[in-house]
Biopython code that builds the backbone (N, CA, C, O; Angstrom):
import numpy as np
from Bio.PDB.StructureBuilder import StructureBuilder

atoms = [
    (1, "MET", "N", (0.820, -1.174, 0.000)),
    (1, "MET", "CA", (0.000, 0.000, 0.000)),
    (1, "MET", "C", (0.865, 1.238, 0.000)),
    (1, "MET", "O", (1.941, 1.260, 0.596)),
    (2, "ASN", "N", (0.396, 2.247, -0.659)),
    (2, "ASN", "CA", (1.148, 3.485, -0.795)),
    (2, "ASN", "C", (0.605, 4.520, 0.187)),
    (2, "ASN", "O", (-0.598, 4.780, 0.214)),
    (3, "ASN", "N", (1.478, 5.104, 0.986)),
    (3, "ASN", "CA", (1.058, 6.121, 1.961)),
    (3, "ASN", "C", (0.725, 7.448, 1.305)),
    (3, "ASN", "O", (-0.051, 8.232, 1.851)),
    (4, "ASN", "N", (1.301, 7.706, 0.142)),
    (4, "ASN", "CA", (1.049, 8.981, -0.511)),
    (4, "ASN", "C", (-0.430, 9.143, -0.885)),
    (4, "ASN", "O", (-0.988, 10.232, -0.755)),
    (5, "GLY", "N", (-1.043, 8.090, -1.333)),
    (5, "GLY", "CA", (-2.455, 8.147, -1.699)),
    (5, "GLY", "C", (-3.326, 8.451, -0.499)),
    (5, "GLY", "O", (-4.296, 9.202, -0.604)),
    (6, "ALA", "N", (-2.987, 7.871, 0.645)),
    (6, "ALA", "CA", (-3.773, 8.111, 1.852)),
    (6, "ALA", "C", (-3.599, 9.548, 2.337)),
    (6, "ALA", "O", (-4.558, 10.162, 2.807)),
    (7, "ASN", "N", (-2.388, 10.088, 2.229)),
    (7, "ASN", "CA", (-2.154, 11.458, 2.681)),
    (7, "ASN", "C", (-2.843, 12.476, 1.791)),
    (7, "ASN", "O", (-3.398, 13.457, 2.284)),
    (8, "SER", "N", (-2.813, 12.252, 0.484)),
    (8, "SER", "CA", (-3.431, 13.223, -0.408)),
    (8, "SER", "C", (-4.943, 13.223, -0.241)),
    (8, "SER", "O", (-5.579, 14.272, -0.339)),
    (9, "THR", "N", (-5.518, 12.062, 0.008)),
    (9, "THR", "CA", (-6.956, 12.009, 0.234)),
    (9, "THR", "C", (-7.319, 12.679, 1.556)),
    (9, "THR", "O", (-8.334, 13.369, 1.644)),
    (10, "GLY", "N", (-6.503, 12.481, 2.575)),
    (10, "GLY", "CA", (-6.754, 13.098, 3.874)),
    (10, "GLY", "C", (-6.642, 14.608, 3.803)),
    (10, "GLY", "O", (-7.475, 15.304, 4.383)),
    (11, "SER", "N", (-5.650, 15.138, 3.117)),
    (11, "SER", "CA", (-5.504, 16.583, 3.013)),
    (11, "SER", "C", (-6.623, 17.196, 2.178)),
    (11, "SER", "O", (-7.037, 18.329, 2.423)),
    (12, "ASN", "N", (-7.111, 16.450, 1.194)),
    (12, "ASN", "CA", (-8.225, 16.923, 0.384)),
    (12, "ASN", "C", (-9.486, 17.037, 1.239)),
    (12, "ASN", "O", (-10.248, 17.995, 1.117)),
    (13, "ASN", "N", (-9.695, 16.034, 2.115)),
    (13, "ASN", "CA", (-10.855, 16.091, 3.008)),
    (13, "ASN", "C", (-10.718, 17.237, 4.000)),
    (13, "ASN", "O", (-11.710, 17.888, 4.327)),
    (14, "ASP", "N", (-9.493, 17.497, 4.489)),
    (14, "ASP", "CA", (-9.270, 18.609, 5.410)),
    (14, "ASP", "C", (-9.571, 19.941, 4.738)),
    (14, "ASP", "O", (-10.163, 20.832, 5.347)),
    (15, "GLN", "N", (-9.157, 20.075, 3.465)),
    (15, "GLN", "CA", (-9.416, 21.310, 2.736)),
    (15, "GLN", "C", (-10.914, 21.489, 2.506)),
    (15, "GLN", "O", (-11.441, 22.593, 2.645)),
    (16, "HIS", "N", (-11.593, 20.405, 2.154)),
    (16, "HIS", "CA", (-13.034, 20.474, 1.946)),
    (16, "HIS", "C", (-13.739, 20.836, 3.254)),
    (16, "HIS", "O", (-14.698, 21.607, 3.238)),
    (17, "GLY", "N", (-13.281, 20.295, 4.382)),
    (17, "GLY", "CA", (-13.866, 20.621, 5.678)),
    (17, "GLY", "C", (-13.658, 22.078, 6.045)),
    (17, "GLY", "O", (-14.547, 22.705, 6.622)),
    (18, "ALA", "N", (-12.493, 22.625, 5.718)),
    (18, "ALA", "CA", (-12.221, 24.034, 5.995)),
    (18, "ALA", "C", (-13.118, 24.929, 5.154)),
    (18, "ALA", "O", (-13.629, 25.934, 5.649)),
    (19, "GLU", "N", (-13.316, 24.577, 3.885)),
    (19, "GLU", "CA", (-14.211, 25.362, 3.021)),
    (19, "GLU", "C", (-15.646, 25.319, 3.542)),
    (19, "GLU", "O", (-16.349, 26.329, 3.533)),
    (20, "THR", "N", (-16.071, 24.142, 3.996)),
    (20, "THR", "CA", (-17.416, 24.002, 4.540)),
    (20, "THR", "C", (-17.575, 24.837, 5.803)),
    (20, "THR", "O", (-18.612, 25.468, 6.010)),
    (21, "THR", "N", (-16.551, 24.841, 6.643)),
    (21, "THR", "CA", (-16.603, 25.631, 7.873)),
    (21, "THR", "C", (-16.670, 27.120, 7.562)),
    (21, "THR", "O", (-17.426, 27.845, 8.209)),
    (22, "ILE", "N", (-15.909, 27.588, 6.602)),
    (22, "ILE", "CA", (-15.929, 29.002, 6.220)),
    (22, "ILE", "C", (-17.295, 29.374, 5.646)),
    (22, "ILE", "O", (-17.833, 30.435, 5.962)),
    (23, "LYS", "N", (-17.855, 28.507, 4.805)),
    (23, "LYS", "CA", (-19.176, 28.779, 4.246)),
    (23, "LYS", "C", (-20.243, 28.809, 5.339)),
    (23, "LYS", "O", (-21.130, 29.663, 5.325)),
    (24, "ALA", "N", (-20.154, 27.886, 6.273)),
    (24, "ALA", "CA", (-21.117, 27.858, 7.378)),
    (24, "ALA", "C", (-20.989, 29.121, 8.238)),
    (24, "ALA", "O", (-21.994, 29.692, 8.661)),
    (25, "PHE", "N", (-19.759, 29.548, 8.492)),
    (25, "PHE", "CA", (-19.551, 30.754, 9.294)),
    (25, "PHE", "C", (-20.101, 31.985, 8.591)),
    (25, "PHE", "O", (-20.799, 32.787, 9.212)),
    (26, "THR", "N", (-19.800, 32.149, 7.308)),
    (26, "THR", "CA", (-20.269, 33.338, 6.591)),
    (26, "THR", "C", (-21.790, 33.342, 6.459)),
    (26, "THR", "O", (-22.413, 34.398, 6.568)),
    (27, "SER", "N", (-22.388, 32.191, 6.227)),
    (27, "SER", "CA", (-23.852, 32.169, 6.128)),
    (27, "SER", "C", (-24.491, 32.471, 7.485)),
    (27, "SER", "O", (-25.495, 33.180, 7.550)),
    (28, "ALA", "N", (-23.920, 31.940, 8.564)),
    (28, "ALA", "CA", (-24.438, 32.256, 9.899)),
    (28, "ALA", "C", (-24.238, 33.738, 10.221)),
    (28, "ALA", "O", (-25.105, 34.365, 10.830)),
    (29, "LEU", "N", (-23.105, 34.292, 9.816)),
    (29, "LEU", "CA", (-22.829, 35.710, 10.054)),
    (29, "LEU", "C", (-23.838, 36.589, 9.324)),
    (29, "LEU", "O", (-24.380, 37.524, 9.915)),
    (30, "PHE", "N", (-24.096, 36.309, 8.063)),
    (30, "PHE", "CA", (-25.063, 37.106, 7.300)),
    (30, "PHE", "C", (-26.477, 36.952, 7.853)),
    (30, "PHE", "O", (-27.211, 37.934, 7.966)),
    (31, "PHE", "N", (-26.857, 35.728, 8.196)),
    (31, "PHE", "CA", (-28.197, 35.496, 8.732)),
    (31, "PHE", "C", (-28.385, 36.229, 10.052)),
    (31, "PHE", "O", (-29.391, 36.914, 10.235)),
    (32, "ASN", "N", (-27.444, 36.100, 10.968)),
    (32, "ASN", "CA", (-27.569, 36.752, 12.272)),
    (32, "ASN", "C", (-27.491, 38.267, 12.160)),
    (32, "ASN", "O", (-28.145, 38.970, 12.930)),
    (33, "THR", "N", (-26.714, 38.784, 11.226)),
    (33, "THR", "CA", (-26.668, 40.226, 10.994)),
    (33, "THR", "C", (-28.016, 40.725, 10.478)),
    (33, "THR", "O", (-28.490, 41.779, 10.904)),
    (34, "ALA", "N", (-28.632, 39.984, 9.571)),
    (34, "ALA", "CA", (-29.945, 40.374, 9.042)),
    (34, "ALA", "C", (-31.007, 40.328, 10.136)),
    (34, "ALA", "O", (-31.839, 41.232, 10.222)),
    (35, "VAL", "N", (-30.992, 39.301, 10.966)),
    (35, "VAL", "CA", (-31.962, 39.207, 12.059)),
    (35, "VAL", "C", (-31.745, 40.338, 13.051)),
    (35, "VAL", "O", (-32.711, 40.969, 13.482)),
    (36, "GLY", "N", (-30.499, 40.610, 13.421)),
    (36, "GLY", "CA", (-30.197, 41.697, 14.350)),
    (36, "GLY", "C", (-30.609, 43.049, 13.800)),
    (36, "GLY", "O", (-31.165, 43.873, 14.526)),
    (37, "ALA", "N", (-30.342, 43.283, 12.522)),
    (37, "ALA", "CA", (-30.737, 44.550, 11.898)),
    (37, "ALA", "C", (-32.265, 44.679, 11.857)),
    (37, "ALA", "O", (-32.799, 45.765, 12.082)),
    (38, "GLY", "N", (-32.963, 43.587, 11.576)),
    (38, "GLY", "CA", (-34.420, 43.615, 11.559)),
    (38, "GLY", "C", (-35.004, 43.936, 12.926)),
    (38, "GLY", "O", (-35.956, 44.709, 13.033)),
    (39, "ILE", "N", (-34.433, 43.339, 13.975)),
    (39, "ILE", "CA", (-34.905, 43.610, 15.329)),
    (39, "ILE", "C", (-34.612, 45.056, 15.714)),
    (39, "ILE", "O", (-35.439, 45.703, 16.357)),
    (40, "PHE", "N", (-33.457, 45.566, 15.332)),
    (40, "PHE", "CA", (-33.100, 46.949, 15.640)),
    (40, "PHE", "C", (-34.037, 47.933, 14.938)),
    (40, "PHE", "O", (-34.481, 48.906, 15.547)),
    (41, "VAL", "N", (-34.337, 47.687, 13.675)),
    (41, "VAL", "CA", (-35.265, 48.559, 12.933)),
    (41, "VAL", "C", (-36.662, 48.482, 13.547)),
    (41, "VAL", "O", (-37.349, 49.498, 13.655)),
    (42, "ALA", "N", (-37.080, 47.291, 13.945)),
    (42, "ALA", "CA", (-38.385, 47.157, 14.603)),
    (42, "ALA", "C", (-38.413, 47.942, 15.906)),
    (42, "ALA", "O", (-39.415, 48.583, 16.225)),
    (43, "PHE", "N", (-37.314, 47.896, 16.663)),
    (43, "PHE", "CA", (-37.237, 48.667, 17.903)),
    (43, "PHE", "C", (-37.345, 50.162, 17.630)),
    (43, "PHE", "O", (-38.011, 50.881, 18.375)),
    (44, "LEU", "N", (-36.696, 50.633, 16.570)),
    (44, "LEU", "CA", (-36.739, 52.062, 16.258)),
    (44, "LEU", "C", (-38.158, 52.540, 15.997)),
    (44, "LEU", "O", (-38.504, 53.672, 16.333)),
    (45, "PHE", "N", (-38.982, 51.685, 15.400)),
    (45, "PHE", "CA", (-40.369, 52.067, 15.135)),
    (45, "PHE", "C", (-41.265, 51.868, 16.355)),
    (45, "PHE", "O", (-42.091, 52.727, 16.663)),
    (46, "VAL", "N", (-41.110, 50.761, 17.037)),
    (46, "VAL", "CA", (-42.012, 50.416, 18.137)),
    (46, "VAL", "C", (-41.800, 51.314, 19.349)),
    (46, "VAL", "O", (-42.751, 51.564, 20.090)),
    (47, "ARG", "N", (-40.600, 51.800, 19.572)),
    (47, "ARG", "CA", (-40.345, 52.600, 20.774)),
    (47, "ARG", "C", (-41.135, 53.908, 20.778)),
    (47, "ARG", "O", (-41.400, 54.458, 21.847)),
    (48, "HIS", "N", (-41.514, 54.414, 19.611)),
    (48, "HIS", "CA", (-42.331, 55.636, 19.556)),
    (48, "HIS", "C", (-43.800, 55.336, 19.845)),
    (48, "HIS", "O", (-44.502, 56.176, 20.408)),
    (49, "TRP", "N", (-44.264, 54.169, 19.473)),
    (49, "TRP", "CA", (-45.666, 53.824, 19.665)),
    (49, "TRP", "C", (-45.949, 53.323, 21.077)),
    (49, "TRP", "O", (-47.054, 53.508, 21.588)),
    (50, "SER", "N", (-44.972, 52.698, 21.705)),
    (50, "SER", "CA", (-45.195, 52.068, 23.000)),
    (50, "SER", "C", (-44.360, 52.748, 24.083)),
    (50, "SER", "O", (-43.426, 52.148, 24.616)),
    (51, "LYS", "N", (-44.687, 53.978, 24.402)),
    (51, "LYS", "CA", (-43.936, 54.718, 25.411)),
    (51, "LYS", "C", (-44.147, 54.138, 26.802)),
    (51, "LYS", "O", (-43.308, 54.327, 27.682)),
    (52, "LYS", "N", (-45.245, 53.442, 27.010)),
    (52, "LYS", "CA", (-45.491, 52.817, 28.312)),
    (52, "LYS", "C", (-44.424, 51.764, 28.615)),
    (52, "LYS", "O", (-44.114, 51.526, 29.782)),
    (53, "ILE", "N", (-43.872, 51.146, 27.609)),
    (53, "ILE", "CA", (-42.839, 50.124, 27.800)),
    (53, "ILE", "C", (-41.447, 50.722, 27.706)),
    (53, "ILE", "O", (-40.590, 50.413, 28.534)),
    (54, "TYR", "N", (-41.201, 51.568, 26.718)),
    (54, "TYR", "CA", (-39.844, 52.038, 26.441)),
    (54, "TYR", "C", (-39.481, 53.366, 27.100)),
    (54, "TYR", "O", (-38.294, 53.674, 27.210)),
    (55, "GLN", "N", (-40.448, 54.161, 27.541)),
    (55, "GLN", "CA", (-40.160, 55.441, 28.193)),
    (55, "GLN", "C", (-41.121, 55.709, 29.345)),
    (55, "GLN", "O", (-41.721, 56.783, 29.395)),
    (56, "PRO", "N", (-41.285, 54.776, 30.263)),
    (56, "PRO", "CA", (-42.285, 54.996, 31.317)),
    (56, "PRO", "C", (-41.898, 56.088, 32.303)),
    (56, "PRO", "O", (-42.781, 56.710, 32.895)),
    (57, "ARG", "N", (-40.631, 56.338, 32.495)),
    (57, "ARG", "CA", (-40.208, 57.347, 33.476)),
    (57, "ARG", "C", (-40.347, 58.769, 32.940)),
    (57, "ARG", "O", (-40.016, 59.723, 33.644)),
    (58, "THR", "N", (-40.820, 58.927, 31.733)),
    (58, "THR", "CA", (-41.033, 60.281, 31.228)),
    (58, "THR", "C", (-42.413, 60.816, 31.589)),
    (58, "THR", "O", (-42.659, 62.015, 31.453)),
    (59, "TYR", "N", (-43.335, 59.937, 32.056)),
    (59, "TYR", "CA", (-44.659, 60.447, 32.391)),
    (59, "TYR", "C", (-45.370, 59.668, 33.500)),
    (59, "TYR", "O", (-46.361, 60.172, 34.028)),
    (60, "LEU", "N", (-44.929, 58.492, 33.874)),
    (60, "LEU", "CA", (-45.654, 57.696, 34.858)),
    (60, "LEU", "C", (-45.236, 57.938, 36.310)),
    (60, "LEU", "O", (-45.939, 57.501, 37.221)),
    (61, "VAL", "N", (-44.137, 58.605, 36.546)),
    (61, "VAL", "CA", (-43.638, 58.802, 37.913)),
    (61, "VAL", "C", (-43.804, 60.264, 38.323)),
    (61, "VAL", "O", (-44.179, 61.106, 37.507)),
    (62, "THR", "N", (-43.522, 60.556, 39.592)),
    (62, "THR", "CA", (-43.639, 61.930, 40.070)),
    (62, "THR", "C", (-42.598, 62.826, 39.398)),
    (62, "THR", "O", (-41.589, 62.340, 38.886)),
    (63, "LYS", "N", (-42.847, 64.115, 39.404)),
    (63, "LYS", "CA", (-41.995, 65.050, 38.659)),
    (63, "LYS", "C", (-40.568, 65.114, 39.171)),
    (63, "LYS", "O", (-39.659, 65.412, 38.396)),
    (64, "ASP", "N", (-40.341, 64.843, 40.451)),
    (64, "ASP", "CA", (-38.979, 64.941, 40.977)),
    (64, "ASP", "C", (-38.060, 63.836, 40.479)),
    (64, "ASP", "O", (-36.845, 64.030, 40.442)),
    (65, "ILE", "N", (-38.600, 62.680, 40.094)),
    (65, "ILE", "CA", (-37.747, 61.618, 39.538)),
    (65, "ILE", "C", (-38.037, 61.352, 38.059)),
    (65, "ILE", "O", (-37.563, 60.368, 37.491)),
    (66, "ARG", "N", (-38.809, 62.226, 37.456)),
    (66, "ARG", "CA", (-39.164, 62.058, 36.041)),
    (66, "ARG", "C", (-37.960, 62.348, 35.147)),
    (66, "ARG", "O", (-37.248, 63.332, 35.350)),
    (67, "SER", "N", (-37.743, 61.493, 34.171)),
    (67, "SER", "CA", (-36.682, 61.702, 33.189)),
    (67, "SER", "C", (-37.168, 62.648, 32.104)),
    (67, "SER", "O", (-38.359, 62.669, 31.793)),
    (68, "PRO", "N", (-36.271, 63.428, 31.527)),
    (68, "PRO", "CA", (-36.707, 64.282, 30.419)),
    (68, "PRO", "C", (-37.036, 63.428, 29.202)),
    (68, "PRO", "O", (-36.384, 62.410, 28.968)),
    (69, "PRO", "N", (-38.028, 63.824, 28.433)),
    (69, "PRO", "CA", (-38.360, 63.042, 27.229)),
    (69, "PRO", "C", (-37.210, 63.061, 26.230)),
    (69, "PRO", "O", (-36.457, 64.030, 26.141)),
    (70, "LEU", "N", (-37.094, 61.985, 25.493)),
    (70, "LEU", "CA", (-36.037, 61.895, 24.490)),
    (70, "LEU", "C", (-36.345, 62.792, 23.308)),
    (70, "LEU", "O", (-37.511, 62.962, 22.950)),
    (71, "PRO", "N", (-35.321, 63.370, 22.694)),
    (71, "PRO", "CA", (-35.568, 64.188, 21.506)),
    (71, "PRO", "C", (-36.067, 63.315, 20.350)),
    (71, "PRO", "O", (-35.754, 62.127, 20.281)),
    (72, "PRO", "N", (-36.840, 63.911, 19.451)),
    (72, "PRO", "CA", (-37.340, 63.124, 18.317)),
    (72, "PRO", "C", (-36.205, 62.724, 17.384)),
    (72, "PRO", "O", (-35.177, 63.397, 17.311)),
    (73, "GLY", "N", (-36.400, 61.653, 16.695)),
    (73, "GLY", "CA", (-35.409, 61.159, 15.755)),
    (73, "GLY", "C", (-35.139, 59.683, 16.001)),
    (73, "GLY", "O", (-35.309, 59.180, 17.112)),
    (74, "ALA", "N", (-34.725, 59.013, 14.965)),
    (74, "ALA", "CA", (-34.526, 57.570, 15.058)),
    (74, "ALA", "C", (-33.366, 57.196, 15.969)),
    (74, "ALA", "O", (-33.474, 56.244, 16.741)),
    (75, "PHE", "N", (-32.263, 57.925, 15.893)),
    (75, "PHE", "CA", (-31.073, 57.565, 16.657)),
    (75, "PHE", "C", (-30.757, 58.570, 17.760)),
    (75, "PHE", "O", (-29.654, 58.554, 18.306)),
    (76, "SER", "N", (-31.693, 59.434, 18.090)),
    (76, "SER", "CA", (-31.444, 60.457, 19.100)),
    (76, "SER", "C", (-31.266, 59.862, 20.492)),
    (76, "SER", "O", (-30.587, 60.455, 21.330)),
    (77, "TRP", "N", (-31.851, 58.722, 20.749)),
    (77, "TRP", "CA", (-31.739, 58.092, 22.056)),
    (77, "TRP", "C", (-30.304, 57.646, 22.352)),
    (77, "TRP", "O", (-29.917, 57.544, 23.516)),
    (78, "ILE", "N", (-29.521, 57.383, 21.317)),
    (78, "ILE", "CA", (-28.137, 56.939, 21.534)),
    (78, "ILE", "C", (-27.303, 58.090, 22.072)),
    (78, "ILE", "O", (-26.600, 57.927, 23.069)),
    (79, "THR", "N", (-27.370, 59.250, 21.429)),
    (79, "THR", "CA", (-26.585, 60.393, 21.897)),
    (79, "THR", "C", (-27.109, 60.901, 23.240)),
    (79, "THR", "O", (-26.327, 61.328, 24.089)),
    (80, "ALA", "N", (-28.420, 60.859, 23.434)),
    (80, "ALA", "CA", (-28.987, 61.315, 24.702)),
    (80, "ALA", "C", (-28.548, 60.426, 25.856)),
    (80, "ALA", "O", (-28.345, 60.917, 26.967)),
    (81, "SER", "N", (-28.400, 59.147, 25.619)),
    (81, "SER", "CA", (-27.987, 58.253, 26.704)),
    (81, "SER", "C", (-26.527, 58.460, 27.089)),
    (81, "SER", "O", (-26.152, 58.187, 28.229)),
    (82, "PHE", "N", (-25.705, 58.929, 26.174)),
    (82, "PHE", "CA", (-24.313, 59.193, 26.512)),
    (82, "PHE", "C", (-24.119, 60.587, 27.115)),
    (82, "PHE", "O", (-23.101, 60.838, 27.761)),
    (83, "LYS", "N", (-25.071, 61.489, 26.918)),
    (83, "LYS", "CA", (-24.931, 62.857, 27.421)),
    (83, "LYS", "C", (-25.422, 63.045, 28.848)),
    (83, "LYS", "O", (-25.052, 64.025, 29.494)),
    (84, "VAL", "N", (-26.239, 62.141, 29.355)),
    (84, "VAL", "CA", (-26.786, 62.313, 30.704)),
    (84, "VAL", "C", (-25.667, 62.129, 31.735)),
    (84, "VAL", "O", (-24.812, 61.255, 31.592)),
    (85, "LYS", "N", (-25.690, 62.952, 32.753)),
    (85, "LYS", "CA", (-24.656, 62.905, 33.798)),
    (85, "LYS", "C", (-24.904, 61.733, 34.732)),
    (85, "LYS", "O", (-26.048, 61.341, 34.962)),
    (86, "ASP", "N", (-23.836, 61.181, 35.262)),
    (86, "ASP", "CA", (-23.945, 60.009, 36.123)),
    (86, "ASP", "C", (-24.729, 60.301, 37.398)),
    (86, "ASP", "O", (-25.520, 59.466, 37.837)),
    (87, "THR", "N", (-24.527, 61.453, 37.991)),
    (87, "THR", "CA", (-25.244, 61.772, 39.232)),
    (87, "THR", "C", (-26.746, 61.884, 38.992)),
    (87, "THR", "O", (-27.546, 61.428, 39.809)),
    (88, "GLU", "N", (-27.124, 62.488, 37.874)),
    (88, "GLU", "CA", (-28.544, 62.599, 37.541)),
    (88, "GLU", "C", (-29.138, 61.223, 37.264)),
    (88, "GLU", "O", (-30.259, 60.924, 37.673)),
    (89, "LEU", "N", (-28.388, 60.409, 36.578)),
    (89, "LEU", "CA", (-28.847, 59.060, 36.265)),
    (89, "LEU", "C", (-29.033, 58.242, 37.533)),
    (89, "LEU", "O", (-30.031, 57.533, 37.668)),
    (90, "LEU", "N", (-28.104, 58.326, 38.452)),
    (90, "LEU", "CA", (-28.193, 57.591, 39.708)),
    (90, "LEU", "C", (-29.397, 58.035, 40.532)),
    (90, "LEU", "O", (-30.061, 57.203, 41.150)),
    (91, "GLU", "N", (-29.685, 59.329, 40.550)),
    (91, "GLU", "CA", (-30.831, 59.846, 41.304)),
    (91, "GLU", "C", (-32.162, 59.410, 40.700)),
    (91, "GLU", "O", (-33.113, 59.127, 41.428)),
    (92, "LYS", "N", (-32.230, 59.355, 39.386)),
    (92, "LYS", "CA", (-33.514, 59.136, 38.716)),
    (92, "LYS", "C", (-33.860, 57.662, 38.532)),
    (92, "LYS", "O", (-35.029, 57.294, 38.651)),
    (93, "VAL", "N", (-32.873, 56.803, 38.244)),
    (93, "VAL", "CA", (-33.204, 55.418, 37.898)),
    (93, "VAL", "C", (-32.788, 54.400, 38.940)),
    (93, "VAL", "O", (-33.237, 53.256, 38.882)),
    (94, "GLY", "N", (-31.952, 54.773, 39.885)),
    (94, "GLY", "CA", (-31.549, 53.833, 40.917)),
    (94, "GLY", "C", (-30.224, 53.163, 40.593)),
    (94, "GLY", "O", (-29.699, 53.274, 39.484)),
    (95, "LEU", "N", (-29.700, 52.467, 41.592)),
    (95, "LEU", "CA", (-28.365, 51.885, 41.481)),
    (95, "LEU", "C", (-28.293, 50.742, 40.478)),
    (95, "LEU", "O", (-27.317, 50.654, 39.733)),
    (96, "ASP", "N", (-29.285, 49.871, 40.434)),
    (96, "ASP", "CA", (-29.241, 48.733, 39.508)),
    (96, "ASP", "C", (-29.205, 49.191, 38.046)),
    (96, "ASP", "O", (-28.371, 48.738, 37.263)),
    (97, "ALA", "N", (-30.105, 50.077, 37.701)),
    (97, "ALA", "CA", (-30.140, 50.568, 36.321)),
    (97, "ALA", "C", (-28.893, 51.385, 36.004)),
    (97, "ALA", "O", (-28.388, 51.340, 34.882)),
    (98, "TYR", "N", (-28.400, 52.125, 36.982)),
    (98, "TYR", "CA", (-27.182, 52.906, 36.786)),
    (98, "TYR", "C", (-26.006, 51.991, 36.458)),
    (98, "TYR", "O", (-25.255, 52.254, 35.519)),
    (99, "MET", "N", (-25.847, 50.919, 37.229)),
    (99, "MET", "CA", (-24.735, 49.990, 36.993)),
    (99, "MET", "C", (-24.877, 49.288, 35.640)),
    (99, "MET", "O", (-23.880, 49.048, 34.959)),
    (100, "PHE", "N", (-26.102, 48.961, 35.255)),
    (100, "PHE", "CA", (-26.321, 48.340, 33.954)),
    (100, "PHE", "C", (-25.943, 49.297, 32.821)),
    (100, "PHE", "O", (-25.299, 48.893, 31.853)),
    (101, "LEU", "N", (-26.339, 50.551, 32.944)),
    (101, "LEU", "CA", (-25.999, 51.526, 31.911)),
    (101, "LEU", "C", (-24.502, 51.819, 31.887)),
    (101, "LEU", "O", (-23.940, 52.058, 30.818)),
    (102, "ARG", "N", (-23.859, 51.803, 33.032)),
    (102, "ARG", "CA", (-22.396, 51.968, 33.071)),
    (102, "ARG", "C", (-21.712, 50.814, 32.336)),
    (102, "ARG", "O", (-20.744, 51.021, 31.605)),
    (103, "PHE", "N", (-22.222, 49.605, 32.538)),
    (103, "PHE", "CA", (-21.677, 48.447, 31.842)),
    (103, "PHE", "C", (-21.864, 48.593, 30.336)),
    (103, "PHE", "O", (-20.946, 48.285, 29.575)),
    (104, "LEU", "N", (-23.012, 49.048, 29.896)),
    (104, "LEU", "CA", (-23.255, 49.232, 28.464)),
    (104, "LEU", "C", (-22.345, 50.307, 27.889)),
    (104, "LEU", "O", (-21.838, 50.160, 26.777)),
    (105, "ARG", "N", (-22.135, 51.386, 28.634)),
    (105, "ARG", "CA", (-21.235, 52.443, 28.173)),
    (105, "ARG", "C", (-19.806, 51.925, 28.053)),
    (105, "ARG", "O", (-19.096, 52.258, 27.105)),
    (106, "MET", "N", (-19.398, 51.125, 29.002)),
    (106, "MET", "CA", (-18.050, 50.564, 28.964)),
    (106, "MET", "C", (-17.879, 49.648, 27.746)),
    (106, "MET", "O", (-16.807, 49.599, 27.143)),
    (107, "SER", "N", (-18.935, 48.932, 27.395)),
    (107, "SER", "CA", (-18.866, 47.991, 26.282)),
    (107, "SER", "C", (-18.831, 48.686, 24.933)),
    (107, "SER", "O", (-18.291, 48.144, 23.968)),
    (108, "ALA", "N", (-19.403, 49.886, 24.856)),
    (108, "ALA", "CA", (-19.497, 50.594, 23.575)),
    (108, "ALA", "C", (-18.216, 51.242, 23.163)),
    (108, "ALA", "O", (-18.154, 51.871, 22.107)),
]
sb = StructureBuilder()
sb.init_structure("model")
sb.init_model(0)
sb.init_chain("A")
sb.init_seg("    ")
for serial, (resi, resn, name, xyz) in enumerate(atoms, 1):
    if name == "N":
        sb.init_residue(resn, " ", resi, " ")
    sb.init_atom(name, np.array(xyz, "f"), 0.0, 1.0, " ", f" {name:<3s}", serial, name[0])
structure = sb.get_structure()
């Protein structure tokens, strides 16, 4: 028996497996990116219609702990969340939400 034939067949299978893995990764990447983008776009629309869920502290609580309403616009909430001062955030939303938002800021 010749070892060369066995090695060439094995390396061919390894190359085919690598191509399959790359194709699987790229297809999963595109699919998950499309799903994530779809959910993000849905959030951009739904957050204006459902303020009871996405902005309850702008009108459901007493005036002393009420958050200011977000400016209009699709992406205005991103800049507004980075502009709020930490002391104001801690007073209005509490320690748990403050720590969660600090973690999100650190990640960005």
